[in-house]
ROLOKOL-601020 format. One record per residue (C-alpha): x, y, z; chain; residue in one letter. Coordinates in steps of 0.001 Angstrom, whole numbers, plus 500000, padded with zeros to 6 digits. Each point is the difference from the previous one (the first is absolute). Layout:
<recs>
      px      py      pz  kette  rest
       X       Y       Z      A     a
...
</recs>
This chain:
<recs>
      px      py      pz  kette  rest
  429686  885937  244395      A     m
  497028  497815  500711      A     l
  498974  497765  497119      A     n
  496314  499553  499144      A     s
  499635  496836  502105      A     l
  501348  501696  503104      A     r
  497776  502986  499350      A     l
  496973  497715  499826      A     a
  500954  498381  503297      A     c
  500513  503414  501572      A     l
  496548  501138  498915      A     l
  498408  496872  501447      A     v
  501597  500792  503356      A     v
  499176  503705  499887      A     l
  496414  499504  498913      A     w
  499094  497025  502138      A     g
  499897  497518  497141      A     g
  497594  502230  498021      A     g
  499730  500461  496256      A     t
  503150  501046  498140      A     l
  500387  502839  497546      A     a
  499103  497867  496962      A     q
  496469  499637  501439      A     d
  499448  503703  500522      A     l
  496751  501143  498379      A     a
  500488  502972  497701      A     l
  497215  502502  499419      A     k
  498273  499607  496660      A     a
  500622  503668  499178      A     d
  503547  500197  501384      A     h
  502387  502359  498193      A     p
  503194  498842  498326      A     e
  501942  502885  501516      A     r
  499372  502587  502692      A     y
  501744  503321  500734      A     v
  500413  500460  503749      A     v
  498336  503170  501322      A     r
  500784  502036  503139      A     p
  498168  498515  502972      A     g
  499706  496489  498497      A     d
  500517  497152  502445      A     t
  501080  496539  498941      A     l
  496500  498844  500920      A     w
  498547  502611  497609      A     d
  502323  498932  497184      A     i
  499324  496297  500534      A     a
  496242  500681  500013      A     a
  500262  501017  496350      A     r
  501389  496576  499106      A     f
  498788  497471  502604      A     l
  496605  498842  501220      A     e
  501591  499683  503455      A     e
  502250  503067  500303      A     p
  501092  499122  503507      A     w
  502130  497267  498402      A     r
  502365  502594  498520      A     w
  502989  498663  502013      A     p
  499833  496756  497984      A     e
  500236  501683  496647      A     i
  502734  502384  501188      A     w
  502044  497305  501716      A     r
  500233  497728  497001      A     v
  501016  502918  497773      A     n
  503795  500411  499766      A     p
  499734  503601  498793      A     q
  497928  501306  502891      A     i
  502414  499096  502782      A     r
  498774  502712  502348      A     n
  496389  501177  499495      A     p
  500751  503215  501881      A     h
  502269  501067  497108      A     l
  497036  500360  497643      A     i
  499457  503708  499415      A     h
  497420  502154  498211      A     p
  500707  499927  496291      A     g
  501328  496434  500024      A     d
  498222  497668  497591      A     v
  498868  496588  501285      A     v
  499578  497447  497201      A     v
  498096  496704  500197      A     l
  501722  497066  498301      A     t
  499724  496200  500147      A     f
  502701  497380  500418      A     e
  499006  496344  499757      A     d
  496394  501108  500421      A     g
  500714  501893  503240      A     r
  499309  503736  500324      A     p
  502966  502237  500701      A     r
  500056  503734  500650      A     l
  503140  501699  498765      A     r
  501230  503547  499949      A     l
  500329  501209  496440      A     e
  503651  500923  499371      A     p
  500524  503703  499690      A     k
  501363  501184  496685      A     a
  503626  500999  500050      A     k
  500767  503222  498163      A     a
  502958  500076  497621      A     g
  503025  502253  500537      A     p
  499324  503692  499587      A     r
  501645  503328  500722      A     v
  498243  502193  502534      A     v
  500867  503585  500837      A     r
  499592  500520  503736      A     l
  498757  503288  501404      A     t
  499738  500519  503768      A     p
  496430  500325  501198      A     r
  497811  499104  502989      A     v
  497226  497479  499513      A     r
  497644  498583  502602      A     r
  498867  496398  499343      A     t
  497662  498029  502307      A     p
  501318  496625  501134      A     l
  498250  496982  498501      A     a
  498524  497765  502662      A     v
  500504  496278  499555      A     a
  496937  497762  499949      A     s
  499247  498183  503256      A     v
  497986  496868  500687      A     s
  497118  501717  501840      A     i
  499455  503620  501114      A     p
  502099  499834  503173      A     m
  499006  503524  501022      A     a
  496505  498649  500647      A     r
  501126  497434  502557      A     i
  503169  501459  501533      A     r
  498151  501946  502742      A     p
  498401  496769  501189      A     f
  503407  498605  500954      A     f
  501272  502979  501961      A     s
  496763  501383  501448      A     r
  496678  498207  500181      A     e
  499790  496542  501490      A     g
  497878  497366  501696      A     i
  500506  498694  503505      A     i
  499150  496461  501005      A     a
  497310  499210  502595      A     p
  501446  500599  503458      A     g
  502874  502169  498772      A     e
  498257  503193  501069      A     l
  500169  498831  503608      A     a
  503816  500145  500006      A     r
  500261  503414  498268      A     a
  501039  503128  501888      A     g
  497681  502984  500307      A     q
  500523  503753  499651      A     v
  498909  501696  503220      A     v
  501047  503630  499441      A     g
  502761  502494  499237      A     s
  502550  501994  501942      A     d
  497893  503183  499712      A     d
  496503  498488  500310      A     d
  498999  500701  496382      A     r
  497365  497679  498567      A     i
  501045  499962  496310      A     i
  503654  499133  499355      A     l
  502305  499759  496997      A     g
  503636  499802  498822      A     p
  502507  501451  502449      A     g
  497724  499558  503005      A     d
  500777  497830  502997      A     r
  497360  497537  501118      A     i
  499531  497665  502941      A     y
  498859  496417  499615      A     a
  499323  497075  502308      A     t
  500311  496261  499417      A     g
  502833  500105  497432      A     l
  501717  496755  499062      A     i
  503434  500337  501649      A     p
  503285  499914  498115      A     g
  498713  501882  496928      A     q
  501157  503370  498668      A     t
  497623  501036  497214      A     v
  496242  499514  500149      A     y
  497221  500413  497464      A     r
  496942  501865  501206      A     i
  496647  498758  498747      A     f
  496303  500337  500624      A     r
  497865  496851  500233      A     p
  497583  499791  497076      A     g
  497466  497592  498608      A     r
  499732  496441  501287      A     l
  500037  497332  497294      A     f
  497905  496949  500785      A     r
  498776  496798  498474      A     d
  496834  498423  501403      A     p
  501904  498284  502794      A     d
  502893  502216  501118      A     e
  501946  503242  499694      A     v
  502672  499717  497286      A     l
  501833  503247  500714      A     g
  499640  503720  500489      A     q
  501034  502925  497819      A     a
  502900  502016  501417      A     a
  499652  503552  498631      A     i
  503457  501520  499693      A     h
  500454  503156  502083      A     v
  503760  500494  500305      A     g
  503325  498860  501421      A     e
  501786  500839  503238      A     a
  503417  499349  501572      A     r
  500438  499013  503645      A     l
  501818  502670  502023      A     e
  499455  498937  503595      A     a
  498830  496647  501326      A     e
  497379  499708  502683      A     g
  496297  499627  500417      A     d
  499092  502372  498572      A     p
  502928  500169  497611      A     a
  500912  503135  498034      A     m
  500300  499901  496190      A     l
  500899  502533  497307      A     y
  497622  500118  497004      A     v
  502009  499511  496803      A     l
  497209  500051  497420      A     r
  496232  500301  500032      A     a
  497523  499172  497245      A     q
  497098  501146  502181      A     r
  499590  501910  503250      A     e
  501107  497871  502943      A     i
  497332  499702  502663      A     l
  499901  498553  503533      A     p
  498874  496387  499686      A     g
  501990  499306  496821      A     d
  502000  496786  500237      A     r
  503682  499096  499506      A     l
  501809  496889  498839      A     l
  503663  499536  499031      A     p
  500872  500917  496416      A     m
  500410  496921  497826      A     e
  503225  499473  498076      A     a
  499867  499996  496230      A     g
  497214  502467  499408      A     d
  500924  500462  496321      A     t
  497943  498283  497316      A     s
  501565  496774  498677      A     p
  500351  498745  496457      A     s
  496793  498122  499158      A     i
  499565  497315  497334      A     t
  496424  498987  499087      A     p
  499199  496292  500312      A     h
  497215  497524  500750      A     l
  499693  498265  503392      A     p
  501285  496457  500414      A     a
  496525  498908  501156      A     q
  496479  501241  499121      A     p
  499178  503110  502009      A     m
  496739  501831  500639      A     e
  498964  503018  502026      A     g
  498146  503336  500004      A     r
  500661  503708  499642      A     i
  499404  501523  503430      A     l
  500721  503685  499497      A     d
  501358  502644  497626      A     v
  502544  502482  501335      A     l
  500902  503669  499424      A     e
  496572  501309  500951      A     g
  498223  498921  496822      A     v
  496863  497915  499608      A     s
  500304  498856  496379      A     r
  502535  497352  499065      A     i
  501755  500371  496651      A     g
  503377  499313  498435      A     q
  502997  500766  502221      A     y
  497907  500384  503159      A     q
  501358  498272  503101      A     v
  497688  497577  501801      A     v
  500100  497797  503088      A     v
  499338  496291  499425      A     v
  499318  497242  502531      A     d
  503024  497910  499029      A     l
  503141  500227  502101      A     g
  503244  498205  500757      A     e
  498119  497244  501828      A     r
  498112  499315  496771      A     d
  503162  499861  497882      A     g
  499690  503518  498598      A     a
  503243  501642  498912      A     e
  501012  503077  497972      A     p
  499419  499524  496276      A     g
  497025  497612  500176      A     l
  497520  500735  497230      A     v
  496289  499292  500503      A     l
  496915  500564  497869      A     d
  497004  501966  501308      A     v
  496478  498640  499495      A     f
  496513  501541  500294      A     q
  496436  498927  499492      A     r
  497988  502456  497883      A     p
  497771  502012  502299      A     g
  496883  500261  497836      A     v
  499955  496810  497948      A     l
  497263  497527  500914      A     k
  500253  496341  499037      A     v
  497560  497148  500479      A     a
  502424  497954  502085      A     a
  500641  502804  502493      A     g
  503273  501899  500285      A     a
  501669  500975  496701      A     p
  503419  498532  499202      A     p
  503121  501843  501077      A     e
  502026  502015  497494      A     e
  503662  500891  500110      A     r
  500106  503770  500372      A     v
  503593  500758  500874      A     g
  503359  498926  501294      A     r
  502158  500984  502954      A     l
  503472  499301  501334      A     m
  500942  499657  503664      A     i
  502996  502178  500889      A     f
  500185  500069  503813      A     r
  498923  497284  502397      A     t
  499068  499864  503663      A     f
  498983  497101  502234      A     d
  496389  499634  498803      A     r
  499624  502823  497452      A     l
  501845  501529  497036      A     s
  500170  503141  497920      A     y
  499384  499482  496276      A     a
  500215  502251  496951      A     l
  497177  499819  497452      A     v
  501808  499504  496682      A     t
  496912  499564  497827      A     e
  496379  501093  500429      A     a
  497525  499109  497261      A     l
  497307  501755  502026      A     r
  499782  501600  503418      A     e
  501094  497495  502660      A     l
  498267  499692  503363      A     r
  500765  499190  503603      A     v
  499099  496316  500571      A     a
  500844  498999  496420      A     d
  501474  496505  499874      A     r
  503675  499576  499052      A     i
  501500  496705  498899      A     a
  502882  498395  498119      A     a
  500948  496514  498919      A     n
  503620  499020  499268      A     p
</recs>
């Protein structure tokens, strides 16, 4: 069992030397207790107590009663207490009923399973690990290309056999994608969207090679591209945290065919692995009011939301909008300071 000193040291390491739990800012109107509801995430619960809800791992980790946050279920009662001036969230002990005699009668009853609370809505981001992606500049040049089928049909799907040229040798399973939007900064291309089409298994080598289509999200067309399937396509466990160094970037795009950016939308940002981006990084979103006129020129920026990076590429990342105080926009500035 870690004592309080070791816990403090652990938090310093985990949070890059940032502020410890005793410095967490509580909301002025925070409740003393909260009954967990179906669909609540740990972020949602923490937002009722903390000014910075993304810091929920700190308040859970220093709490000996909440050993595993994923064991919090609807109906559980979370209670805010203080020890030595530090906030603690505890699960309220459930009342134990005294001994009683019960007459049992056989019957059938259907009861829905309670779903444990999770840190963020994983269903929103899971498809972006196994399907959509971004390819680095130059990667398209080494991708294979669908050239046709064994019966000359144009539109193909699961169970069909396709022919492709230029495959990377020594691979068995390939993902099929369609090149999408190019992401640029003023000086260079940062990456290109890879729209997920399907997956295929190599059946006969050659040029063209023959593949069997395992799955298809969209119709497979001649000209679609192929790259080897990446290992570890499942979504990892993600812990929110600040970057070790100040970080700044922009929102480049919003995914899923929408134009408005709100809470739990997925966006593309111009920060990638080269910039030090990693899953779990939390950044604030800033805007300048569009109609306000001031004597000095441009109006001051306002914080309008918050997002968390969950999947990184070389120069770009996917991020989940966790808070939107108003509608966010492409080109909004994102930033964080440790």
